C-alpha positions, -999 to +999 in steps of 0.1 A: +000+000+000+015+034-010+016+064+012-014+080-006-036+051+004-026+049+040-054+050+065-054+082+086-068+070+119-092+089+141-070+092+172-089+086+205-061+099+227-061+120+258-033+146+253-009+142+282+003+177+285-008+208+266+016+237+270-004+269+264-004+304+279-032+329+285-028+361+264-048+389+249-023+392+221-042+382+189-012+364+173-006+343+205-043+335+207-042+322+171-012+300+180-032+284+208-053+266+182-023+243+178-010+236+213+024+221+220+020+185+230+043+164+253+035+127+255+053+108+282+053+070+285+069+052+314+077+016+303+065-011+327+054+014+354+023+002+372-003+029+378-001+025+416+036+031+415+029+068+415+019+085+447-011+102+431-025+067+426-014+053+460+023+046+456+046+048+486+074+066+467+070+104+464+065+114+427+058+152+432+062+162+395+038+135+382+014+144+411+015+180+401+005+171+365-023+149+378-036+176+401-037+201+373-050+178+346-073+147+341-067+114+359-081+083+341-095+056+363-106+031+336-078+028+311-065-004+295-034-015+276-021-046+258-002-071+279+031-063+262+048-030+255+053-030+217+016-038+209+005-010+233+029+014+217+016+005+182-019+012+193-010+044+211+009+059+181-015+048+155-049+050+171-056+015+157-058-021+170-023-034+173-032-065+151-040-042+122-007-022+123+019-050+125+023-057+162-001-086+169+026-095+194+062-084+201+085-094+172+108-112+197+081-138+205+064-142+171+056-179+166+061-200+135+024-199+126+023-161+129+054-154+108+046-138+074+009-132+083-006-097+081-006-080+114+026-098+126+052-079+106+070-071+138+071-033+131+046-005+128+035-013+093+027+010+064-011+005+063-014+035+087+003+067+094+016+074+129+005+102+152+038+119+145+032+117+107-002+133+111+011+161+132+042+166+110+019+170+080-002+195+100+028+217+105+042+205+138+078+201+148+081+164+160+106+150+184+112+116+200+136+104+227+137+070+244+124+036+236+109+029+202+104-009+198+083-005+167+109-015+141+147-015+140+162-036+111+154-012+083+158+026+084+123+030+070+108+015+101+126+037+126+110+067+142+128+093+120+110+077+090+077+075+108+072+112+113+097+123+140+119+151+128+146+147+155+152+115+173+174+098+199+159+063+202+166+029+217+152+006+190+151-026+210+127-037+238+152-032+266+189-028+275+212-016+302+203+019+313+240+028+314+266+036+288+277+000+284+244-007+265+244-044+274+215-062+256+185-073+277+185-107+259+220-123+254+228-125+218+203-099+207+215-065+195+207-033+214+208-005+189+204+032+193+197+056+164+199+093+160+177+106+132+174+072+117+211+063+117+226+037+140+252+051+165+281+030+177+285+044+212+264+062+238+275+095+253+299+095+283+280+092+316+249+080+299+219+071+320+186+065+301+162+088+319+186+117+321+198+115+284+163+110+270+151+141+289+181+162+279+175+152+243+139+163+243+147+196+260+175+203+235+151+197+206+125+220+220+150+247+229+164+246+193+130+257+179+118+277+209+118+310+190+097+297+161+060+301+158+057+264+150+041+241+176+058+209+187+048+173+195+074+156+217+073+119+226+094+111+256+096+074+262+113+064+295+125+028+302+139+028+337+110+008+352+117-019+327+142-046+335+171-047+340+164-024+370+192+001+372+191+033+393+216+059+402+234+053+435+217+083+453+183+068+447+193+034+459+207+049+491+176+071+496+152+042+496+174+016+512+154-006+535+120+007+521+109-028+510+124-049+537+090-061+549+085-080+516+058-085+490+027-091+512+033-059+532+038-038+501+007-053+483-016-048+513-005-012+519-008-003+482-043-019+481-054+000+512-043+033+497-061+025+464-093+019+483-089+052+502-086+069+468-117+050+455-097+036+427-106-001+434-137-017+450-136-019+488-139-057+486-109-060+463-085-087+475-047-086+473-031-105+444-010-135+453+027-135+449+035-144+413+047-180+407+083-184+396+096-152+412 
């Protein structure tokens, strides 16, 4: 299917952040018709990990966004990350856009079948492509996991003007870039081109954030709105954190799974996010 025949989806997305400002200036008022958009995704973070949803670790910045915006209490995702990302960035069912499942676990009977291409296929345009065609600057930093082998499947070719992206499903969060799965490549690309080494002192969350900020600042004096997709991976295994955070919360979880689960559940009930008769989930087998 050629580009002219791609389906432009109706996107049923709640905008995460809209950066606008009140002004009586006519020119600025006109600009507000196209708001700046920042979409933040935290890979493998459970909703109750954040203190605004009952988490025990303070998350003041996220809480501030929640208090000033809209909190969803009935929101669902796919059981794996790549299918969820495919749906999020296309507005379509993941089976229609190439990620019926993650490409790492595609079975023999799925290989070669429509909907299991293992990358965001070309039957749809991405959210970034729609906004780019609408006159937006488009930026992306962090995890992609929607196509890596060919340059045409990477984020720079799917509507993002500036990118610093981890193409695989996971890797070390440090500069060593050790693959999550032994024997599998862990590649990063900048504007569609694979880079050989990560910057000195690299830590995923910091460098992804710095990249997005630098992209925004580069165009800050233009009248063109931006769409920035910031895709964090630190909650995803392998679990790596800077030393100061490890020290700060040392001993926080010494009471074990059952204590954590019960306390979380009680706070969720206090916030009316789960039924009062909800029972705690059992400890997962095999862990």
